[in-house]
SEROZA-751789 format. One line per 5 residues: number of its first residue (from 1); their letters; for each residue x, y, z of N, C-alpha, C. Coordinates in nm, 2 decimals. Each point is the difference from the previous one (the first is absolute). Last residue first. Example, Ala and Ser with C-alpha at 12.3 -4.5 7.8 and 13.67 -1.06 7.14 Angstrom:
# SEROZA-751789
2	sa	1.28 -0.22 0.71 0.09 0.11 0.00 -0.08 0.11 0.08 | 0.03 -0.57 -0.01 -0.09 0.12 0.00 0.09 0.12 0.00 .
# end
This chain:
# SEROZA-751789
145	rvlpp	2.51 0.05 0.62 0.12 -0.08 -0.02 0.12 0.08 0.04 | -0.56 -0.02 0.10 0.11 0.09 -0.02 0.12 -0.09 0.00 | -0.47 -0.19 -0.16 0.08 0.01 0.11 0.12 0.10 -0.03 | -0.49 0.02 -0.25 0.13 -0.07 0.00 0.08 0.03 0.13 | -0.54 0.00 0.03 0.11 0.09 -0.06 0.13 -0.08 0.00 .
140	aflti	-0.48 -0.25 -0.04 0.10 0.05 0.10 0.10 0.08 -0.07 | -0.36 -0.25 -0.21 -0.01 0.15 0.01 0.09 0.06 0.10 | -0.06 -0.48 -0.08 0.04 0.06 -0.13 0.01 0.15 0.01 | -0.16 -0.26 0.36 0.14 0.03 0.00 0.05 0.05 -0.13 | -0.44 -0.17 0.10 0.01 0.15 0.02 0.15 0.03 -0.01 .
135	peiav	-0.23 -0.43 -0.25 0.07 0.04 0.12 0.01 0.15 0.01 | -0.42 -0.11 -0.07 0.12 -0.08 0.04 0.09 -0.01 -0.12 | -0.49 0.25 0.21 0.11 0.01 -0.10 0.12 -0.08 0.05 | -0.57 0.13 0.09 0.11 -0.08 0.03 0.10 0.01 -0.11 | -0.39 0.26 -0.02 -0.02 -0.05 0.14 0.11 -0.10 0.05 .
130	ikwrk	-0.11 0.42 -0.39 0.08 -0.11 0.03 -0.02 -0.04 0.15 | -0.37 0.24 -0.32 0.10 0.02 0.10 0.08 -0.12 0.02 | -0.38 0.25 -0.36 0.08 -0.11 0.03 0.10 0.04 0.10 | -0.49 0.24 -0.06 0.14 0.01 -0.03 0.07 -0.13 0.04 | -0.47 0.11 0.09 0.02 0.01 -0.15 0.14 0.02 -0.04 .
125	kkrel	-0.10 -0.08 0.46 -0.06 0.12 -0.04 0.03 0.03 -0.14 | 0.25 -0.39 0.09 -0.05 0.07 0.12 -0.05 0.14 -0.04 | 0.19 -0.52 -0.19 -0.07 0.13 -0.04 -0.06 0.06 0.12 | 0.44 -0.32 -0.01 -0.14 0.00 0.02 -0.05 0.14 -0.04 | 0.47 -0.35 -0.05 -0.07 0.13 -0.01 -0.15 -0.02 0.02 .
120	rlkvt	0.54 -0.23 0.04 -0.15 -0.03 0.02 -0.06 0.14 0.00 | 0.50 -0.19 -0.20 -0.09 0.10 0.05 -0.14 -0.06 0.02 | 0.55 -0.15 -0.08 -0.13 -0.04 0.01 -0.08 0.11 0.07 | 0.49 -0.06 -0.29 -0.08 0.07 0.10 -0.14 -0.05 0.00 | 0.53 -0.12 -0.18 -0.14 -0.04 -0.02 -0.08 0.06 0.12 .
115	rrrte	0.47 0.22 -0.16 -0.07 -0.09 0.08 -0.14 -0.04 -0.05 | 0.51 0.29 -0.07 -0.11 -0.07 -0.08 -0.06 -0.10 0.09 | 0.37 0.46 -0.01 -0.07 -0.10 0.08 -0.11 -0.06 -0.09 | 0.48 0.33 -0.02 -0.12 -0.06 -0.07 -0.05 -0.11 0.08 | 0.32 0.46 0.08 -0.03 -0.13 0.04 -0.13 -0.04 -0.07 .
110	vqglp	0.44 0.38 -0.01 -0.13 -0.04 -0.05 -0.03 -0.14 0.04 | 0.33 0.29 0.30 0.00 -0.07 -0.12 -0.14 -0.04 -0.04 | 0.26 0.43 0.30 -0.09 -0.12 -0.01 0.01 -0.07 -0.13 | 0.22 0.42 0.15 0.07 -0.13 0.03 -0.08 -0.12 -0.02 | -0.16 0.46 -0.07 0.10 -0.04 -0.10 0.07 -0.13 0.03 .
105	trphi	-0.51 0.11 0.15 0.13 0.04 0.04 0.11 -0.05 -0.10 | -0.47 -0.09 -0.04 0.02 0.14 -0.03 0.14 0.05 0.05 | -0.17 -0.52 -0.17 0.03 0.09 0.12 0.02 0.15 -0.04 | -0.28 -0.39 -0.25 0.11 0.09 -0.03 0.02 0.09 0.12 | -0.26 -0.49 -0.14 0.01 0.10 0.10 0.13 0.08 -0.02 .
100	qmvwd	-0.37 -0.34 -0.27 0.13 0.05 0.00 0.01 0.12 0.09 | -0.35 -0.45 -0.07 0.03 0.14 0.04 0.15 0.02 -0.01 | -0.43 -0.37 -0.14 0.14 0.04 -0.01 0.02 0.14 0.04 | -0.39 -0.43 0.03 0.03 0.14 0.03 0.15 0.02 0.00 | -0.42 -0.35 -0.14 0.15 0.01 -0.01 0.03 0.15 0.01 .
95	lqltq	-0.45 -0.26 0.22 0.07 0.10 -0.09 0.15 -0.03 -0.01 | -0.53 -0.19 0.15 0.14 -0.04 0.01 0.07 0.08 -0.11 | -0.50 0.06 0.27 0.09 0.02 -0.11 0.14 -0.06 0.04 | -0.56 0.00 0.14 0.13 -0.04 0.04 0.09 0.01 -0.12 | -0.51 0.22 0.18 0.09 -0.05 -0.10 0.13 -0.04 0.07 .
90	kqddg	-0.56 0.16 0.08 0.13 -0.05 0.06 0.08 -0.05 -0.12 | -0.42 0.20 -0.10 0.02 0.05 0.13 0.13 -0.04 0.07 | -0.17 -0.14 -0.45 0.00 0.15 0.00 0.01 0.06 0.14 | 0.23 -0.47 -0.08 -0.12 0.05 -0.06 0.00 0.15 0.01 | 0.41 -0.41 -0.02 -0.09 0.07 0.08 -0.13 0.05 -0.07 .
85	eqkli	0.56 -0.10 -0.12 -0.12 -0.08 0.03 -0.09 0.09 0.09 | 0.49 0.00 -0.33 -0.11 0.08 0.06 -0.12 -0.09 0.03 | 0.58 0.01 -0.15 -0.12 -0.08 0.03 -0.10 0.09 0.07 | 0.40 0.17 -0.18 0.03 -0.14 -0.03 -0.13 -0.08 0.02 | 0.13 0.55 -0.10 -0.09 -0.10 0.07 0.03 -0.14 -0.05 .
80	discs	0.35 0.43 0.04 -0.08 -0.08 -0.09 -0.09 -0.09 0.08 | 0.32 0.48 0.06 -0.09 -0.10 0.06 -0.08 -0.07 -0.11 | 0.46 0.35 0.10 -0.08 -0.07 -0.10 -0.08 -0.11 0.08 | 0.30 0.49 0.14 -0.05 -0.14 0.01 -0.08 -0.04 -0.12 | 0.36 0.39 0.27 -0.07 -0.03 -0.12 -0.05 -0.15 0.01 .
75	vdded	0.20 0.42 0.35 -0.04 -0.14 -0.03 -0.07 0.00 -0.13 | 0.35 0.30 0.35 -0.09 0.01 -0.12 -0.03 -0.14 -0.04 | 0.13 0.16 0.52 0.04 -0.05 -0.13 -0.10 0.03 -0.11 | -0.04 0.13 0.48 0.15 -0.01 -0.02 0.04 -0.04 -0.14 | -0.47 0.06 0.16 0.08 0.11 0.05 0.15 0.00 -0.04 .
70	tladi	-0.30 -0.36 -0.10 -0.03 0.11 -0.08 0.07 0.13 0.04 | 0.06 -0.40 0.25 0.04 -0.03 -0.13 -0.03 0.13 -0.09 | -0.14 0.00 0.45 0.14 0.01 -0.01 0.05 -0.02 -0.14 | -0.46 -0.05 0.08 0.04 0.14 0.03 0.15 0.01 -0.01 | -0.18 -0.43 -0.05 -0.04 0.09 -0.12 0.05 0.14 0.03 .
65	yqelq	0.06 -0.31 0.35 0.08 -0.04 -0.11 -0.03 0.10 -0.12 | -0.26 0.04 0.39 0.13 0.04 0.02 0.09 -0.02 -0.12 | -0.43 -0.16 -0.02 0.00 0.14 -0.01 0.14 0.06 0.03 | -0.07 -0.46 0.05 -0.01 0.03 -0.14 0.01 0.16 -0.02 | -0.04 -0.17 0.44 0.13 -0.03 -0.06 0.01 0.04 -0.14 .
60	sydpt	-0.41 0.04 0.21 0.09 0.10 0.05 0.14 -0.03 -0.05 | -0.34 -0.31 -0.12 -0.02 0.13 -0.07 0.11 0.10 0.06 | -0.09 -0.50 0.08 0.12 0.07 -0.01 0.00 0.14 -0.07 | -0.43 -0.27 -0.08 0.10 -0.05 0.09 0.13 0.07 -0.03 | -0.45 0.26 -0.10 0.09 -0.10 -0.07 0.10 -0.05 0.10 .
55	ardvh	-0.34 0.36 0.06 -0.01 -0.13 0.08 0.09 -0.11 -0.07 | -0.05 0.44 -0.20 0.08 0.01 0.13 -0.01 -0.13 0.08 | -0.04 0.02 -0.54 -0.09 0.00 0.12 0.09 0.01 0.12 | 0.15 0.17 -0.49 0.02 -0.11 0.09 -0.09 0.03 0.12 | 0.07 0.31 -0.36 -0.06 -0.12 -0.06 0.01 -0.12 0.09 .
50	dlfas	0.20 0.42 0.11 -0.14 0.02 -0.01 -0.08 -0.11 -0.06 | 0.49 0.01 0.02 -0.07 -0.05 0.12 -0.15 0.03 0.00 | 0.27 0.18 -0.35 0.01 -0.15 0.00 -0.09 -0.06 0.11 | 0.05 0.46 -0.01 -0.09 -0.04 -0.10 0.00 -0.15 -0.02 | 0.30 0.20 0.31 -0.14 0.00 0.05 -0.10 -0.04 -0.11 .
45	gnges	0.47 0.03 -0.10 -0.04 -0.12 0.08 -0.14 0.01 0.05 | 0.28 0.21 -0.41 -0.12 0.04 0.08 -0.04 -0.12 0.08 | 0.35 0.06 -0.36 0.05 0.02 0.14 -0.12 0.04 0.09 | 0.00 -0.13 -0.47 -0.01 0.14 0.03 0.04 0.03 0.14 | -0.02 -0.45 -0.16 0.09 0.07 -0.09 0.01 0.15 0.03 .
40	lasal	-0.30 -0.27 0.25 0.14 -0.03 0.03 0.09 0.08 -0.09 | -0.45 0.04 -0.10 0.02 0.06 0.13 0.15 -0.03 0.04 | -0.15 -0.21 -0.39 0.02 0.15 -0.02 0.03 0.07 0.13 | -0.12 -0.46 0.01 0.13 0.02 -0.07 0.03 0.15 -0.01 | -0.42 -0.12 0.16 0.10 -0.03 0.10 0.14 0.02 -0.06 .
35	aglld	-0.37 0.07 -0.28 0.01 0.10 0.10 0.11 -0.03 0.10 | -0.10 -0.32 -0.32 0.07 0.11 -0.06 0.01 0.12 0.09 | -0.24 -0.37 0.14 0.14 -0.04 -0.01 0.08 0.12 -0.06 | -0.47 0.04 0.01 0.06 0.01 0.14 0.15 -0.03 -0.01 | -0.24 -0.04 -0.40 0.01 0.14 0.04 0.06 0.01 0.14 .
30	vleqh	-0.10 -0.43 -0.14 0.11 0.05 -0.09 0.02 0.15 0.04 | -0.37 -0.19 0.19 0.12 -0.05 0.06 0.12 0.04 -0.07 | -0.42 0.10 -0.18 0.02 0.08 0.12 0.13 -0.05 0.07 | -0.13 -0.23 -0.38 0.05 0.13 -0.03 0.02 0.09 0.12 | -0.19 -0.43 0.05 0.14 -0.01 -0.04 0.05 0.14 -0.03 .
25	tdaal	-0.45 -0.03 0.10 0.08 -0.03 0.12 0.15 0.00 -0.04 | -0.31 0.06 -0.36 0.00 0.11 0.09 0.09 -0.02 0.12 | -0.05 -0.36 -0.32 0.07 0.12 -0.05 0.00 0.11 0.10 | 0.01 -0.53 0.08 -0.10 0.10 0.00 0.06 0.14 -0.02 | 0.30 -0.38 -0.20 -0.07 0.02 0.13 -0.11 0.10 -0.01 .
20	ptvla	0.42 -0.23 -0.30 -0.14 -0.01 0.00 -0.07 0.00 0.13 | 0.48 0.20 -0.22 -0.05 -0.07 0.11 -0.16 0.00 0.00 | 0.30 0.24 -0.30 0.00 -0.14 -0.03 -0.05 -0.09 0.11 | 0.01 0.49 0.01 -0.06 -0.04 -0.13 0.00 -0.15 -0.02 | 0.22 0.20 0.38 -0.15 -0.01 0.01 -0.07 -0.04 -0.13 .
15	llfvr	0.47 0.10 0.02 -0.03 -0.13 0.05 -0.15 -0.02 0.02 | 0.14 0.42 -0.13 0.02 -0.09 -0.11 -0.03 -0.15 0.05 | 0.00 0.34 0.33 -0.11 0.01 -0.09 0.01 -0.10 -0.12 | 0.35 0.04 0.30 -0.11 -0.07 0.07 -0.12 0.01 -0.09 | 0.37 0.23 -0.15 0.03 -0.15 -0.01 -0.12 -0.07 0.06 .
10	racer	0.00 0.47 0.03 -0.02 -0.05 -0.14 0.01 -0.15 -0.01 | 0.10 0.21 0.41 -0.15 0.00 -0.02 -0.03 -0.05 -0.14 | 0.45 0.05 0.11 -0.06 -0.11 0.07 -0.15 -0.01 -0.02 | 0.23 0.37 -0.17 0.03 -0.12 -0.08 -0.06 -0.12 0.06 | -0.04 0.40 0.24 -0.08 0.01 -0.12 0.02 -0.13 -0.08 .
5	gtvpm	0.27 0.05 0.38 -0.13 -0.03 0.03 -0.10 0.00 -0.12 | 0.50 -0.09 -0.12 -0.06 0.10 0.08 -0.14 -0.05 0.04 | 0.48 -0.25 -0.12 -0.14 0.01 -0.04 -0.07 0.09 0.09 | 0.54 -0.03 -0.15 -0.10 -0.01 0.10 -0.14 0.01 -0.05 | 0.43 -0.18 -0.29 -0.07 0.13 0.03 -0.11 -0.03 0.10 .
# end
């Protein structure tokens, strides 16, 4: 059964209960990950990109990937935090990110992707922003077969 953005947010929240970190920062990051998963699940690429700093390396390529992915496919995802380091201004996350991509065309096949994703985040104007994300190819739309 596909995991929805809401289910993803619940999983990330449950993981937060067992991870001994600064509560406020950790909860803010859990909320951010839930918002990213929900944005993809709702097909709202602009809401996803709203959490990414435009100065992020390869931002324009990421923007193209996210726009194409959310325009052409239905996406469900699960995000689990594997590692978190940093303070209340800068954070580095290592994530287990699983996506199921359901093409809206009848000829398309469901594609499941699982990658370890590295995020660097900085607090900008009281909001966490992604300043680096690797690999962005996780978000590339499926190839037409």
